C-alpha positions as CSV (number, residue, x, y, z in Angstrom):
1,M,-33.5,-56.5,17.7
2,Q,-36.5,-57.0,15.6
3,A,-38.9,-57.0,18.4
4,F,-37.2,-53.8,19.6
5,L,-37.6,-52.1,16.2
6,R,-41.5,-53.3,15.9
7,S,-42.0,-51.6,19.4
8,A,-40.1,-48.4,18.5
9,F,-42.0,-47.8,15.3
10,G,-45.1,-49.2,16.6
11,P,-46.9,-48.7,19.8
12,R,-43.9,-46.8,21.3
13,L,-43.3,-44.6,18.3
14,Y,-43.9,-41.4,20.4
15,I,-40.7,-42.5,22.4
16,T,-38.7,-42.8,19.2
17,V,-39.9,-39.3,18.1
18,A,-39.1,-37.7,21.6
19,V,-35.6,-39.1,21.5
20,A,-35.2,-37.7,17.9
21,I,-36.4,-34.3,18.9
22,V,-33.7,-34.3,21.6
23,L,-31.1,-35.5,19.2
24,G,-32.0,-33.2,16.6
25,A,-31.8,-30.1,19.1
26,L,-28.3,-31.3,20.3
27,V,-26.9,-31.6,16.7
28,G,-28.3,-28.2,16.0
29,F,-26.7,-26.6,18.9
30,L,-23.4,-28.4,18.5
31,F,-23.0,-28.2,14.8
32,P,-25.1,-25.4,13.7
33,T,-24.0,-25.5,10.0
34,F,-24.8,-29.2,9.6
35,G,-28.1,-28.9,11.6
36,A,-29.2,-26.0,9.4
37,G,-28.4,-28.1,6.5
38,L,-30.9,-30.8,7.4
39,A,-34.1,-28.7,6.5
40,P,-35.0,-30.8,3.7
41,V,-35.3,-33.7,6.0
42,G,-38.1,-32.3,7.8
43,T,-39.7,-30.5,5.0
44,G,-39.7,-33.6,2.9
45,F,-41.6,-35.5,5.8
46,I,-44.1,-32.8,5.9
47,Q,-44.6,-32.7,2.2
48,L,-45.2,-36.5,2.2
49,I,-48.0,-36.1,4.6
50,Q,-49.4,-33.0,2.9
51,M,-49.6,-34.6,-0.6
52,L,-52.3,-37.0,1.0
53,I,-54.2,-34.5,3.0
54,A,-56.8,-33.5,0.0
55,P,-57.5,-37.2,-1.0
56,V,-58.1,-38.1,2.9
57,I,-60.5,-35.2,3.2
58,F,-62.4,-36.0,0.0
59,C,-62.6,-39.7,0.9
60,T,-63.6,-39.2,4.5
61,I,-66.2,-36.6,3.8
62,V,-67.8,-38.4,0.7
63,T,-68.0,-41.8,2.5
64,G,-69.3,-40.0,5.9
65,V,-71.7,-37.7,4.6
66,A,-73.0,-40.1,1.8
67,G,-73.6,-42.8,4.5
68,A,-75.0,-40.4,7.2
69,G,-78.7,-39.9,7.9
70,K,-80.6,-36.6,7.0
71,L,-78.5,-34.1,5.0
72,T,-79.8,-31.2,7.3
73,S,-77.4,-32.8,10.0
74,V,-74.4,-31.7,7.8
75,G,-75.3,-27.9,8.3
76,R,-76.1,-28.2,11.8
77,I,-72.7,-29.8,12.4
78,G,-70.9,-27.0,10.4
79,V,-72.8,-24.4,12.4
80,K,-71.7,-26.0,15.8
81,A,-68.2,-26.6,14.8
82,L,-68.0,-22.6,13.7
83,G,-69.4,-21.7,16.9
84,Y,-67.1,-23.6,18.9
85,F,-63.9,-22.4,17.0
86,E,-65.3,-18.8,17.3
87,I,-65.6,-19.0,21.1
88,M,-62.3,-20.6,21.7
89,T,-60.2,-18.3,19.3
90,T,-61.8,-15.3,21.2
91,L,-60.8,-16.7,24.5
92,A,-57.3,-17.2,23.2
93,L,-57.0,-13.7,21.8
94,A,-58.3,-12.2,25.2
95,L,-55.8,-14.4,27.2
96,G,-52.8,-13.1,25.2
97,L,-54.0,-9.4,25.8
98,V,-54.6,-10.0,29.6
99,V,-51.2,-11.7,30.1
100,M,-49.5,-9.0,28.4
101,N,-51.2,-6.3,30.3
102,V,-50.3,-8.1,33.7
103,V,-46.7,-9.1,32.9
104,K,-45.6,-6.2,30.3
105,P,-42.4,-8.0,29.2
106,G,-42.0,-5.4,26.3
107,A,-41.9,-2.4,28.9
108,G,-38.2,-1.1,29.3
109,I,-37.1,-1.8,25.8
110,H,-37.7,1.6,24.4
111,A,-37.3,0.8,20.6
112,K,-37.6,3.3,18.1
113,A,-39.5,2.7,14.8
114,A,-36.8,4.7,12.9
115,E,-34.1,2.5,13.9
116,L,-35.7,-0.6,12.6
117,K,-36.1,-1.8,9.2
118,L,-37.9,-4.7,7.6
119,N,-35.5,-7.5,6.0
120,D,-36.7,-9.6,3.1
121,A,-38.5,-12.1,5.1
122,A,-40.4,-9.5,7.2
123,Q,-41.2,-7.5,4.2
124,G,-42.8,-10.5,2.7
125,Y,-45.1,-11.1,5.6
126,V,-46.1,-7.5,5.7
127,S,-46.7,-7.6,1.9
128,T,-48.8,-10.8,2.1
129,G,-50.8,-9.3,5.2
130,Q,-51.5,-6.0,3.4
131,H,-53.1,-7.9,0.6
132,Q,-55.1,-10.2,2.9
133,N,-58.9,-9.4,3.5
134,W,-61.4,-11.1,5.9
135,Y,-63.5,-12.3,3.0
136,D,-60.6,-14.0,1.3
137,F,-61.6,-17.4,2.5
138,I,-64.9,-17.0,1.2
139,V,-63.8,-16.3,-2.2
140,N,-61.0,-18.8,-2.3
141,I,-63.3,-21.5,-1.1
142,I,-64.5,-22.0,-4.7
143,P,-62.0,-23.9,-6.9
144,R,-61.2,-22.9,-10.4
145,S,-61.5,-26.5,-11.5
146,F,-62.5,-30.0,-10.0
147,V,-58.9,-31.0,-10.2
148,G,-57.6,-27.7,-9.0
149,A,-59.1,-28.3,-5.6
150,F,-56.6,-31.1,-5.0
151,T,-53.5,-29.4,-6.9
152,E,-53.5,-26.1,-4.9
153,G,-53.8,-27.9,-1.3
154,N,-56.5,-25.5,-0.3
155,V,-58.4,-27.5,2.5
156,L,-61.5,-25.4,2.2
157,Q,-61.9,-25.9,-1.6
158,V,-61.6,-29.8,-1.2
159,L,-64.1,-29.6,1.7
160,L,-66.6,-27.7,-0.5
161,L,-66.0,-30.2,-3.3
162,A,-66.3,-33.2,-1.1
163,V,-69.7,-32.0,0.4
164,L,-71.1,-31.5,-3.1
165,F,-70.0,-34.7,-4.3
166,A,-71.2,-36.5,-1.3
167,V,-75.0,-34.8,-1.6
168,A,-75.1,-35.7,-5.4
169,V,-74.0,-39.4,-4.7
170,K,-76.5,-39.6,-1.9
171,M,-79.2,-38.3,-4.2
172,L,-78.5,-41.3,-6.7
173,G,-79.7,-43.7,-4.1
174,A,-78.9,-47.4,-4.6
175,K,-77.1,-46.3,-7.6
176,G,-74.4,-44.7,-5.7
177,E,-73.5,-47.5,-3.5
178,G,-71.0,-48.7,-5.9
179,I,-69.2,-45.3,-6.0
180,I,-69.1,-45.3,-2.2
181,A,-67.7,-48.6,-1.9
182,G,-64.9,-47.7,-4.3
183,I,-64.0,-44.5,-2.5
184,T,-64.1,-46.4,0.8
185,T,-61.4,-48.7,-0.7
186,L,-59.4,-46.0,-1.9
187,N,-59.6,-44.4,1.3
188,S,-58.1,-47.4,3.0
189,V,-55.2,-47.6,0.5
190,I,-54.6,-43.8,1.2
191,F,-54.4,-44.3,5.1
192,G,-52.0,-47.5,4.1
193,I,-49.7,-45.1,2.5
194,I,-49.8,-42.6,5.5
195,K,-49.0,-45.5,7.8
196,L,-46.0,-46.3,5.7
197,I,-44.7,-42.6,5.7
198,M,-45.2,-42.5,9.5
199,Y,-42.3,-44.7,9.8
200,L,-40.3,-41.7,8.9
201,A,-41.8,-39.4,11.7
202,P,-38.7,-39.7,13.8
203,L,-36.4,-38.8,10.9
204,G,-38.6,-35.8,10.0
205,A,-38.7,-34.7,13.7
206,F,-34.9,-35.0,13.8
207,G,-34.3,-33.0,10.6
208,A,-36.8,-30.2,11.5
209,M,-35.4,-29.7,15.1
210,A,-31.7,-29.8,14.0
211,Y,-32.6,-27.1,11.4
212,T,-34.5,-24.9,14.0
213,T,-31.7,-25.0,16.5
214,G,-28.9,-24.7,14.1
215,K,-30.5,-21.9,11.9
216,F,-31.5,-19.8,14.9
217,G,-29.4,-20.9,17.6
218,M,-29.0,-20.4,21.3
219,A,-27.9,-16.7,21.0
220,T,-31.1,-15.8,19.3
221,L,-33.3,-17.7,21.9
222,L,-31.3,-16.4,24.7
223,S,-32.0,-12.7,23.4
224,L,-35.8,-12.9,23.8
225,G,-35.8,-16.1,26.1
226,S,-38.0,-14.5,28.6
227,V,-40.7,-13.7,26.1
228,V,-40.7,-17.1,24.4
229,L,-40.9,-18.7,27.9
230,L,-43.8,-16.5,28.8
231,F,-45.7,-17.4,25.5
232,W,-45.1,-21.1,26.1
233,A,-46.4,-20.8,29.6
234,T,-49.3,-18.9,28.4
235,G,-50.0,-21.5,25.7
236,I,-49.7,-24.5,28.2
237,A,-52.0,-22.9,30.5
238,F,-54.5,-22.3,27.9
239,A,-54.4,-25.9,26.6
240,L,-54.7,-27.4,30.1
241,V,-57.2,-25.0,31.7
242,A,-59.4,-23.7,28.7
243,F,-59.5,-27.1,26.9
244,G,-59.8,-29.0,30.2
245,I,-62.9,-27.3,31.1
246,V,-64.3,-28.1,27.6
247,A,-63.3,-31.7,28.0
248,R,-64.8,-31.7,31.4
249,I,-68.2,-30.4,30.0
250,C,-68.0,-33.3,27.4
251,G,-67.3,-35.9,30.2
252,L,-63.6,-36.4,29.2
253,R,-60.4,-35.7,31.1
254,I,-57.8,-33.4,29.2
255,L,-54.5,-35.4,30.2
256,S,-56.3,-38.5,28.7
257,V,-57.0,-36.7,25.6
258,Y,-53.5,-35.5,25.3
259,R,-52.2,-38.8,26.2
260,Y,-54.0,-40.7,23.3
261,F,-52.6,-37.9,20.9
262,K,-49.1,-38.0,22.2
263,D,-47.7,-39.0,18.7
264,E,-49.4,-36.1,17.0
265,I,-48.3,-33.8,19.9
266,L,-44.7,-34.9,19.5
267,I,-44.5,-34.8,15.8
268,T,-46.0,-31.3,15.9
269,L,-43.2,-30.3,18.5
270,G,-40.7,-31.5,16.4
271,T,-41.7,-30.1,13.0
272,S,-43.6,-27.0,14.0
273,N,-46.3,-28.0,11.6
274,Y,-49.6,-29.4,12.9
275,E,-51.1,-29.8,9.4
276,A,-48.9,-32.7,8.9
277,V,-50.9,-34.8,11.4
278,M,-54.3,-34.2,10.1
279,P,-54.8,-37.7,8.6
280,Q,-53.9,-39.7,11.7
281,L,-55.8,-37.2,13.8
282,M,-59.0,-37.8,11.9
283,R,-58.5,-41.6,12.0
284,K,-57.9,-41.7,15.9
285,L,-61.0,-39.2,16.4
286,E,-63.0,-41.7,14.6
287,A,-61.2,-44.6,16.6
288,V,-62.7,-43.1,20.0
289,G,-66.1,-42.7,18.8
290,C,-66.5,-39.5,17.0
291,P,-68.9,-40.1,13.7
292,K,-67.0,-40.0,10.5
293,P,-69.4,-37.3,9.0
294,I,-68.5,-35.0,12.0
295,V,-64.8,-35.7,12.0
296,G,-64.8,-35.2,8.1
297,L,-66.4,-31.7,8.5
298,V,-64.8,-30.4,11.6
299,V,-61.2,-31.1,11.1
300,P,-60.9,-29.6,7.7
301,S,-62.8,-26.7,8.5
302,G,-60.8,-26.4,11.7
303,Y,-57.4,-25.8,9.7
304,A,-59.1,-22.6,8.4
305,F,-61.2,-21.4,11.5
306,N,-59.5,-22.8,14.5
307,G,-56.5,-20.7,14.9
308,D,-56.4,-21.0,18.7
309,G,-52.7,-20.8,18.6
310,V,-52.5,-17.8,16.2
311,C,-54.9,-15.9,18.1
312,L,-53.2,-16.5,21.4
313,Y,-49.9,-15.4,19.6
314,S,-51.6,-12.2,17.8
315,G,-52.8,-10.8,21.2
316,F,-49.5,-11.5,22.8
317,A,-47.2,-10.4,20.1
318,S,-49.2,-7.0,19.2
319,L,-49.1,-5.7,22.9
320,Y,-45.4,-6.8,23.2
321,I,-44.4,-4.4,20.2
322,A,-46.7,-1.7,21.6
323,Q,-45.0,-2.1,24.9
324,A,-41.6,-2.2,23.2
325,F,-42.4,1.3,21.4
326,D,-43.7,2.8,24.6
327,I,-47.3,2.9,23.0
328,E,-50.0,3.0,25.8
329,L,-53.1,1.4,24.3
330,S,-56.4,2.1,26.0
331,I,-58.8,-0.9,26.8
332,W,-61.0,0.2,23.7
333,Q,-58.0,0.2,21.5
334,Q,-57.1,-3.2,22.6
335,I,-60.9,-4.3,22.3
336,G,-60.6,-2.8,18.6
337,L,-57.4,-4.9,18.0
338,L,-59.1,-7.9,19.2
339,A,-62.1,-7.5,16.8
340,V,-59.7,-6.9,13.8
341,F,-57.8,-10.0,14.8
342,M,-61.0,-12.0,14.7
343,L,-61.5,-10.7,11.1
344,T,-57.9,-11.0,9.6
345,S,-57.4,-14.5,11.2
346,K,-60.0,-15.9,8.9
347,G,-58.5,-14.7,5.8
348,S,-55.1,-16.3,6.5
349,A,-56.2,-19.9,5.7
350,G,-53.6,-21.7,3.8
351,V,-51.0,-18.7,4.0
352,A,-47.5,-19.6,4.9
353,G,-46.4,-18.0,8.1
354,A,-49.9,-17.2,9.2
355,G,-49.2,-16.1,12.5
356,F,-46.7,-13.3,11.2
357,V,-49.2,-12.6,8.3
358,I,-52.2,-11.8,10.5
359,L,-50.0,-9.8,12.9
360,A,-48.6,-7.5,9.8
361,A,-52.2,-7.3,8.4
362,T,-53.6,-6.2,11.5
363,L,-50.8,-3.7,12.5
364,S,-51.0,-2.3,8.9
365,S,-54.8,-1.9,8.9
366,T,-55.0,-0.2,12.4
367,G,-52.0,2.0,12.2
368,T,-51.8,2.1,15.9
369,V,-48.7,0.1,16.3
370,P,-45.7,0.4,13.7
371,V,-45.8,-2.8,11.6
372,V,-42.1,-2.7,11.5
373,G,-42.2,-3.7,15.2
374,I,-42.5,-7.4,13.8
375,M,-38.6,-7.3,13.7
376,L,-38.6,-7.4,17.3
377,L,-39.9,-11.0,17.3
378,L,-38.8,-12.4,13.9
379,G,-35.6,-14.1,15.3
380,V,-37.6,-16.2,17.8
381,D,-40.8,-16.8,15.7
382,R,-39.7,-20.4,14.8
383,F,-39.7,-21.1,18.6
384,M,-43.0,-19.5,19.2
385,S,-44.7,-21.1,16.2
386,T,-44.1,-24.5,17.8
387,M,-46.3,-23.5,20.5
388,R,-48.9,-21.8,18.2
389,G,-49.1,-25.2,16.5
390,L,-49.5,-27.1,19.5
391,V,-52.4,-25.0,20.9
392,S,-54.2,-25.1,17.6
393,L,-53.6,-28.8,17.5
394,A,-55.2,-29.1,21.1
395,G,-58.3,-27.1,19.5
396,Q,-58.5,-29.6,16.7
397,M,-58.3,-32.4,18.9
398,M,-61.2,-31.0,20.9
399,G,-63.2,-29.9,18.0
400,S,-64.8,-33.1,16.9
401,L,-65.1,-34.3,20.4
402,V,-67.1,-31.3,21.4
403,V,-69.3,-31.3,18.3
404,S,-69.8,-35.1,18.7
405,A,-70.9,-34.7,22.4
406,W,-73.1,-31.8,21.2
407,E,-74.8,-33.9,18.9
408,K,-75.1,-36.7,21.5
409,E,-73.1,-39.0,19.3
410,L,-70.2,-39.6,21.7
411,D,-70.0,-42.3,24.5
412,A,-67.7,-40.3,26.6
413,P,-67.0,-43.2,29.2
414,R,-66.2,-45.7,26.2
415,A,-63.9,-42.9,24.6
416,L,-62.0,-42.4,27.8
417,R,-61.5,-46.3,28.1
418,I,-60.0,-46.2,24.5
419,M,-58.0,-43.2,25.3
420,R,-56.5,-44.8,28.2
421,G,-55.9,-48.0,26.4
422,H,-58.4,-50.1,28.3
423,E,-60.5,-50.9,25.2
424,A,-60.0,-51.4,21.6
425,P,-60.3,-48.5,19.1
426,L,-63.4,-48.6,17.0
427,V,-61.5,-48.0,13.8
428,Q,-57.9,-49.1,13.0
429,P,-55.7,-46.0,13.7
430,V,-52.9,-44.8,11.5
431,L,-50.5,-45.0,14.3
432,P,-50.7,-48.2,16.7
433,V,-52.1,-47.5,20.2
434,A,-52.1,-49.5,23.4
435,A,-55.0,-52.1,23.4
436,H,-55.7,-55.3,25.1
437,P,-54.5,-58.6,23.3
438,A,-57.8,-59.1,21.6
439,A,-57.5,-55.6,19.9
440,D,-56.2,-56.6,16.6
441,D,-59.0,-59.1,15.8
442,R,-61.7,-56.3,16.8
443,E,-60.1,-53.6,15.0
444,Q,-59.8,-55.7,11.8
445,S,-63.5,-56.8,11.9
446,Q,-64.7,-53.1,12.7
447,D,-62.4,-51.5,10.1
448,S,-63.9,-54.0,7.5
449,T,-67.4,-52.6,8.1
450,I,-66.4,-49.0,7.6
451,D,-68.2,-48.3,4.3
452,G,-69.2,-44.7,4.9
453,R,-71.7,-45.7,7.5
454,H,-70.3,-45.0,10.7
455,R,-71.4,-47.2,13.6
456,L,-71.4,-46.3,17.2
457,A,-73.5,-49.0,18.9
458,S,-73.8,-47.0,22.4
459,A,-74.5,-43.7,20.9
460,P,-78.3,-42.3,20.5
461,T,-79.1,-41.6,17.0
462,S,-82.9,-41.1,17.3
463,H,-82.9,-37.6,16.5
464,H,-81.5,-38.3,12.8
């Protein structure tokens, strides 16, 4: 029994999470009231992880940047990350528009705007969207106080604070080594806490899935099942083809990448929240050879700029609503929508229900499609938000890998071997991964040397 539990909550945690998701769905369908009442279970697990995201980002960036080479590399990494995110989000938006123009699932509904009325939930999304501006993320990136960056949970504020702190420590020279050593130790403690919390992942996934199926039910899903299935098919295609091409360019295989991050994928599938896997995502990216400075900058910034799933949904949903209202949008009107989405998506960082907020903000600002149309999708948004999270998570996985390869800091063959379990990770991951028998000794030895100076033996670093 002990060996079974050690396996179920260790290297095979993904199986336990998958079983929990299935059981949660069954409980929600069979006992809707009870399932809907399990919302605090999933929410509690997510909050346990989210309370540690800010310290993880701060410690990772400080130890990574302070231990890196020239500071000019930090700016270069940021520019490359933003360039990658912008390209992929644009592709996601375009794909959503193309699919809707070809399939036209909203045609024939003949909805009337006068017959629809925003409920309280939808009105909240519209109100938030109307107050969102594309420049909000620039203004909100500056915290009101040093501590405020951590208490408000704004990832970009923590990112800015950590970079400034790291640069200041690096300027101290030898005097700053003690500070870096202390933060490195603190980072190890925080990841230790996360490792303990991850034992609750199956319970969190069970509660969140039971709530989703119990709250929204089969009737709601069946009413717009074809739209949900089309969106899921589009999301899966984008995750396999678009990111598959990107992975190939980097010398990787997308299925191996997804296999390596299967725990994070399943947790996101169960909880519909991909922010909850940020800490272990960062750790596992380092474990395959992505330098700590790159991971520390790319992953946090990705949660603000890498809205692949949200952008895919925005193009998809806006045209569905237009088709439902029998509104014919010209190609130039659709391109205009795409341009507006590219701006409004940047202003939604840290906003709850970002997908609906962006949709409401864009429809309100353009006036081409009635914003009340979001009521047509509100009932199944929970099911679609899961795919939004999965697509955005895939973008987060590839972000650091792409920038690392772009910087010539990624040994792709070695990364593939680690992803496939043929070689020990370079850093002790938060969640156990398959490795050969000698993995434990090698992981402990290498993890003890992580003091802010990422070591990747086979990667060229001469240009630093």
